[in-house]
C-alpha positions in Angstrom: 0.0 0.0 0.0 1.5 3.3 -1.1 2.3 5.9 1.6 3.6 8.5 -0.8 2.0 11.9 -1.2 -0.8 12.2 -3.7 -1.6 15.6 -5.4 -5.2 15.5 -4.2 -4.2 14.6 -0.6 -4.4 11.3 1.4 -8.1 10.8 0.7 -7.7 9.8 -2.9 -6.2 7.0 -4.9 -4.5 4.3 -2.8 -2.9 6.6 -0.2 -3.9 6.0 3.4 -3.1 8.4 6.3 -0.3 7.3 8.6 -1.5 5.5 11.7 -0.7 7.1 15.1 -2.2 4.5 17.4 -0.5 3.3 20.6 -0.7 0.0 22.4 -4.2 -1.4 23.1 -5.8 -0.4 26.4 -5.7 -3.0 29.2 -9.5 -3.0 29.5 -11.5 -2.4 26.4 -14.7 -2.1 28.5 -13.4 0.8 30.6 -14.8 4.3 29.9 -12.2 7.0 30.6 -14.1 9.8 32.5 -11.8 12.4 30.9 -13.3 11.5 27.5 -16.9 10.6 28.3 -19.7 12.8 29.6 -20.2 12.8 33.4 -23.2 10.5 33.7 -21.9 7.9 31.3 -21.5 4.4 32.9 -22.2 0.7 32.3 -25.1 -1.1 33.9 -25.0 -4.5 35.4 -25.4 -6.1 31.9 -22.5 -4.1 30.5 -24.7 -1.8 28.4 -23.6 1.9 28.5 -26.0 4.3 30.1 -26.2 8.1 30.0 -28.5 10.2 32.1 -30.1 7.0 33.5 -31.0 5.6 30.0 -29.3 2.8 28.1 -27.9 3.3 24.6 -30.0 0.3 23.5 -33.1 2.2 24.7 -32.0 5.3 22.9 -31.2 3.5 19.7 -34.5 1.7 19.7 -36.5 4.9 20.2 -34.5 7.5 18.2 -32.5 5.4 15.7 -28.9 5.6 14.7 -26.7 7.5 14.1 -27.7 10.0 16.8 -25.9 12.6 18.8 -26.6 11.9 22.5 -26.1 14.9 24.7 -25.8 14.7 28.5 -27.8 17.8 29.7 -26.7 17.6 33.3 -23.0 17.5 32.1 -23.6 20.5 29.8 -25.1 22.5 32.6 -22.4 21.5 35.1 -19.6 22.6 32.7 -21.4 25.9 32.0 -21.8 26.5 35.7 -18.1 25.6 36.3 -17.0 28.3 33.8 -19.3 30.9 35.2 -18.1 30.2 38.8 -14.4 30.1 37.9 -14.5 33.6 36.4 -16.9 35.1 38.8 -18.8 38.3 38.7 -15.9 40.4 37.6 -15.5 38.7 34.2 -17.7 37.5 31.3 -18.1 34.1 29.8 -19.5 34.0 26.3 -20.4 30.5 25.1 -19.2 30.2 21.5 -22.3 29.2 19.6 -20.5 27.9 16.6 -19.5 24.8 18.5 -23.2 23.7 18.7 -26.3 25.9 18.9 -29.9 25.1 19.3 -32.8 26.8 21.1 -32.6 24.4 24.0 -28.9 25.1 24.4 -29.6 28.8 24.4 -32.2 28.4 27.2 -29.7 26.3 29.2 -27.0 29.0 28.8 -29.5 31.7 29.9 -30.5 29.7 32.9 -26.9 29.0 33.9 -25.9 32.7 33.6 -23.7 32.6 30.6 -23.6 35.0 27.7 -23.6 33.9 24.0 -21.2 34.6 21.1 -22.7 34.3 17.6 -21.0 34.7 14.2 -23.9 34.6 11.7 -27.4 35.9 11.1 -28.7 32.3 11.6 -27.0 31.9 15.0 -28.3 35.4 16.0 -31.8 34.4 14.9 -31.6 31.2 17.0 -30.4 33.1 20.0 -33.2 35.7 19.8 -35.8 33.1 19.1 -34.9 31.2 22.2 -35.1 34.3 24.4 -31.5 35.1 25.1 -31.3 38.8 26.2 -29.8 40.7 23.3 -27.4 42.7 25.6 -25.8 39.3 26.5 -25.0 38.5 22.9 -21.7 39.2 21.1 -21.7 39.2 17.3 -18.5 38.0 15.6 -17.6 37.4 12.0 -15.1 38.6 9.4 -17.7 39.6 6.8 -21.0 40.5 8.4 -23.5 41.5 5.8 -25.3 44.9 6.0 -28.5 43.0 6.8 -26.8 41.1 9.7 -25.3 44.3 11.1 -28.6 46.1 11.0 -30.4 43.2 12.7 -27.8 43.0 15.4 -27.9 46.8 16.0 -31.8 46.8 16.0 -31.9 43.9 18.4 -29.5 45.7 20.8 -26.7 43.1 21.0 -24.2 43.9 23.8 -21.2 44.0 21.5 -20.2 43.7 17.9 -16.6 42.5 17.3 -15.2 44.6 14.4 -12.9 42.6 12.1 -11.8 45.2 9.5 -11.6 48.8 8.7 -14.7 48.5 6.5 -16.7 47.1 9.4 -15.8 50.0 11.6 -17.5 52.3 9.1 -20.4 50.0 8.4 -21.4 49.4 12.0 -20.9 53.1 12.9 -23.1 54.2 10.0 -25.8 51.7 10.7 -26.0 52.5 14.4 -26.0 56.3 13.7 -28.7 55.9 11.1 -30.9 54.1 13.6 -30.3 56.8 16.2 -28.1 54.7 18.5 -24.5 54.0 19.5 -23.2 50.5 19.2 -20.8 49.0 21.7 -17.9 47.4 19.9 -14.6 45.6 20.3 -11.8 45.7 17.8 -10.4 42.2 16.9 -6.7 42.3 16.4 -4.2 39.8 15.2 -1.3 39.7 17.7 1.1 37.4 15.8 0.5 34.4 18.1 -0.8 31.0 16.9 -1.5 28.4 19.5 -2.7 24.9 19.0 -2.7 22.2 21.7 0.8 22.1 23.2 2.6 24.5 20.8 2.4 28.1 19.8 4.1 30.3 17.3 4.8 33.8 18.5 5.8 35.6 15.3 4.5 36.4 11.9 1.0 34.9 12.1 -0.7 37.9 10.5 -1.4 35.9 7.4 -5.0 35.0 8.1 -8.5 36.3 7.4 -9.5 37.2 10.9 -8.6 40.5 12.7 -6.6 43.6 12.1 -2.8 43.1 12.4 -1.0 44.6 15.4 2.1 44.8 13.2 2.7 48.0 11.3 0.4 50.0 13.5 -2.8 48.8 11.7 -4.6 47.9 14.9 -3.7 51.2 16.5 -5.1 53.0 13.5 -8.3 51.0 13.6 -8.8 52.0 17.2 -8.1 55.7 16.4 -10.7 55.7 13.6 -13.3 54.0 15.7 -12.8 56.4 18.6 -13.6 59.3 16.3 -17.0 57.9 15.1 -20.2 58.8 16.9 -22.0 55.6 16.0 -19.7 53.3 18.0 -18.5 53.0 21.5 -15.2 51.2 21.7 -15.2 49.1 24.9 -12.2 46.9 24.3 -9.8 44.7 22.3 -10.5 41.2 21.2 -7.8 38.6 20.5 -8.1 34.9 19.6 -5.0 32.8 19.2 -6.0 29.2 18.2 -7.9 26.1 19.0 -7.7 23.0 21.2 -5.1 24.8 23.4 -3.7 23.1 26.6 -0.6 25.3 27.1 -1.2 28.8 28.5 2.1 30.2 27.2 0.5 31.5 24.0 -2.0 33.5 26.1 0.8 35.1 28.0 2.5 36.4 24.8 -0.9 37.5 23.4 -1.8 39.3 26.6 1.5 41.1 26.7 0.9 42.4 23.2 -2.7 43.4 23.8 -1.8 45.3 27.0 0.9 47.0 25.0 -1.7 48.3 22.6 -4.0 49.4 25.5 -1.1 51.4 26.9 -0.4 53.0 23.5 -4.2 53.9 23.3 -4.1 55.5 26.7 -0.9 57.5 26.0 -2.1 58.7 22.6 -5.8 59.2 23.2 -6.2 59.5 27.0 -8.6 56.6 27.0 -8.3 53.4 29.0 -10.4 50.7 27.3 -12.4 48.8 30.0 -12.4 45.3 28.4 -10.2 42.7 27.0 -11.5 39.5 25.3 -9.0 36.6 25.1 -11.2 34.5 22.9 -11.6 30.7 23.2 -9.9 27.7 21.9 -9.4 25.9 25.2 -8.9 22.2 24.6 -10.8 19.0 25.7 -9.9 15.3 25.9 -10.6 13.5 22.7 -8.4 10.6 23.8 -6.9 9.4 27.0 -3.6 11.1 26.0 -5.1 14.6 26.2 -4.9 16.5 29.5 -7.0 19.6 29.4 -7.1 22.1 32.3 -10.1 22.7 34.5 -12.0 26.0 34.2 -10.8 27.3 37.6 -7.1 26.7 36.6 -7.7 28.5 33.3 -9.5 31.4 35.0 -6.7 31.8 37.6 -3.9 31.7 35.0 -5.6 34.2 32.6 -6.5 36.6 35.4 -2.9 36.5 36.8 -1.4 37.0 33.3 -3.6 40.0 32.5 -3.2 41.6 36.0 0.6 41.2 35.9 0.8 42.7 32.4 -1.4 45.7 33.3 0.5 46.4 36.5 3.7 46.4 34.4 2.1 48.9 32.0 0.6 51.0 34.9 -2.9 50.3 33.6 -6.1 49.5 35.4 -6.9 45.8 34.9 -9.7 45.6 32.3 -12.7 43.3 32.6 -11.8 39.9 31.1 -14.0 38.0 28.7 -13.5 34.4 27.4 -15.4 32.4 24.8 -15.4 28.6 25.6 -17.5 26.6 23.2 -15.8 23.2 22.6 -14.7 23.2 26.3 -18.3 23.3 27.4 -20.3 21.2 24.9 -17.5 19.0 23.4 -17.3 16.4 26.2 -21.1 16.4 26.8 -22.1 14.3 23.8 -21.2 11.2 22.0 -22.3 9.9 18.6 -24.1 6.5 18.7 -23.7 4.3 15.6 -24.8 0.8 14.6 -22.1 -1.4 13.0 -23.0 -2.5 9.5 -19.9 -4.4 8.3 -16.7 -5.7 9.7 -13.9 -6.1 7.1 -10.5 -7.5 8.2 -7.5 -6.6 6.0 -4.6 -9.0 6.8 -1.5 -7.3 8.1 -3.2 -3.9 8.3 -6.3 -3.4 10.3 -10.0 -4.2 10.4 -12.4 -1.7 8.8 -15.6 -1.2 10.8 -18.3 0.5 8.8 -21.1 2.4 10.6 -24.4 3.9 9.5 -23.1 7.5 9.6 -19.7 9.0 8.6 -18.2 12.2 7.4 -21.6 13.8 7.0 -22.1 13.7 10.8 -18.4 14.1 11.7 -16.2 15.9 9.1 -13.4 16.7 11.6 -11.4 13.6 11.0 -11.3 14.1 7.2 -10.9 17.9 7.5 -8.5 18.3 10.4 -7.0 14.8 10.8 -8.7 14.8 14.2 -8.3 11.9 16.6 -11.2 10.3 18.5 -11.8 7.4 20.8 -14.5 4.7 20.3 -16.1 2.0 22.4 -18.4 -1.0 22.1 -21.4 0.2 24.1 -24.2 -2.3 23.6 -22.4 -5.0 25.6 -19.0 -5.8 27.2 -16.5 -8.3 25.7 -13.6 -10.3 26.8 -12.3 -10.8 23.3 -8.8 -9.9 22.3 -8.4 -6.3 21.0 -8.2 -5.7 17.3 -6.9 -2.6 15.5 -9.7 -0.9 13.7 -10.5 2.0 11.5 -14.1 3.2 11.9 -15.4 4.4 8.6 -18.7 5.7 7.3 -21.1 4.8 4.5 -20.2 7.5 2.1 -18.8 7.1 -1.4 -15.5 8.6 -0.4 -12.3 6.9 0.7 -11.6 9.6 3.2 -14.8 8.9 5.0 -13.1 8.1 8.3 -14.6 8.6 11.7 -11.9 7.2 13.9 -8.5 6.6 12.2 -7.0 4.0 14.5 -8.4 2.5 17.7 -9.0 -0.8 19.3 -12.3 -2.7 19.6 -13.0 -6.2 20.7 -12.2 -9.0 18.2 -15.8 -10.3 18.4 -17.3 -7.1 17.1 -20.2 -7.9 14.8 -22.8 -6.3 12.6 -25.7 -4.9 14.8 -23.4 -4.0 17.7 -23.7 -0.4 18.9 -20.5 1.6 19.2 -20.1 5.2 20.3 -17.6 8.0 19.6 -17.3 10.3 22.6 -16.4 14.1 22.7 -18.5 14.9 19.6 -20.6 17.7 21.1 -18.6 20.4 19.4 -18.4 21.0 15.7 -19.9 17.7 14.6 -23.6 18.6 14.3 -22.6 22.2 13.5 -20.5 21.1 10.5 -22.8 18.2 9.5 -23.8 18.0 5.8 -26.0 16.1 3.4 -23.2 14.6 1.4 -24.6 11.7 -0.7 -28.0 13.0 0.4 -27.5 11.3 3.8 -29.9 12.7 6.4 -28.4 14.6 9.3 -28.8 12.8 12.7 -30.9 14.1 15.6 -29.6 15.6 18.8 -31.1 13.8 21.8 -30.7 15.3 25.2 -30.8 13.0 28.2 -31.3 13.9 31.8 -32.6 12.1 34.9 -33.8 9.0 33.1 -35.7 10.9 30.4 -34.7 11.8 26.8 -36.0 14.3 24.3 -35.1 15.4 20.8 -33.8 19.0 20.8 -32.8 18.9 17.1 -34.9 16.3 15.1 -33.5 13.9 12.5 -33.8 15.1 8.9 -36.2 13.4 6.6 -36.3 12.8 2.9 -39.1 15.3 2.8 -36.7 18.0 4.2 -34.3 17.3 1.4 -36.9 17.4 -1.3 -38.5 20.5 0.0 -35.4 22.5 -0.9 -35.2 20.9 -4.4 -37.5 23.1 -6.5 -37.3 20.7 -9.4 
């Protein structure tokens, strides 16, 4: 089997991605609490339960594939973030990770704010009753219609991403007889992912206004001169799936330097600093994410220290966890369709979903865990690749993992930590129907996003 590069990437021809698997776990029936939602366990018969319901019950009632969300876990994580940062900071849940009207109501009840980045996300937030003044509106190319809707609704802040948006938002707010609170998103030259960060020359991206060359300072200067906007702070986002806080330290140093320059030049001390999101979760047992209280303590100390050094008042801190809240709260439940051993390589396990319900493996080379959940097994472990039903060789859900050697068609398996970006990025590739999201709590389950039907697909096809 060729391992050489292919011009169209590893999902074409006979090229397979390299395996990065480790030794099989000592107990295939164990469920690592770092990876699974808080109420997930096995009952006396070895069937996995969540929120007091078995996966076999859920599969029978709601079908597979299905996203199964532990509501108590979601609420607990939201509460932990709110508690960790306290009353002197703001926590904005990043709706792009996963958003529905039920989730919006949970956030409201748990005291979190909401970050949206499209007109559709804003519509969902408003339809579910989230107070507009607790909504932040992001995006690198907000349409005039989206800007007007946000201003009319009275969103608490709009994050400005370009010189053009400064003018657009100011003009819209002034024409409507108001003044819109805004933050300026800047690019600080720091890119952080997981355990690594790059602290130089990362201005080459579509988001934000570069700090380099004085562009960010010029953006703030222009915004301060416009009657239609009130500049309340600076926004910075440095990456995704971050475990190491070093990148935040460099970013905070550069943001505070800009705040000092603004004070010295304009006599204004901006009251807020938003450090973005990107905090990591455990997709496998090898991942070691920090707890919210650790993150809050570290970020607060970093900003306070930098401001003291610059002789600035410490601004109010905002953060935007999305994946860190919803990611671990859900798993995707699949039924095994075929089991295909390839001598000397691995066994391919095909399930009834695939890249249409989880594109992250194909798109980002993301790693996931997987477990047999409809029973336990004492069979020897076998190396597997969990794949979907799509007409695409890159239709991989879990690249390399171990499942029991007696796995058979009809078994239920589950992939944990799929609460973030799986349903949000789901598609109808091959006209496959998107799965439902089923929330489970205290022995009861309810659909919060229903399964698509063929009628849904055909309704959009005007023929």
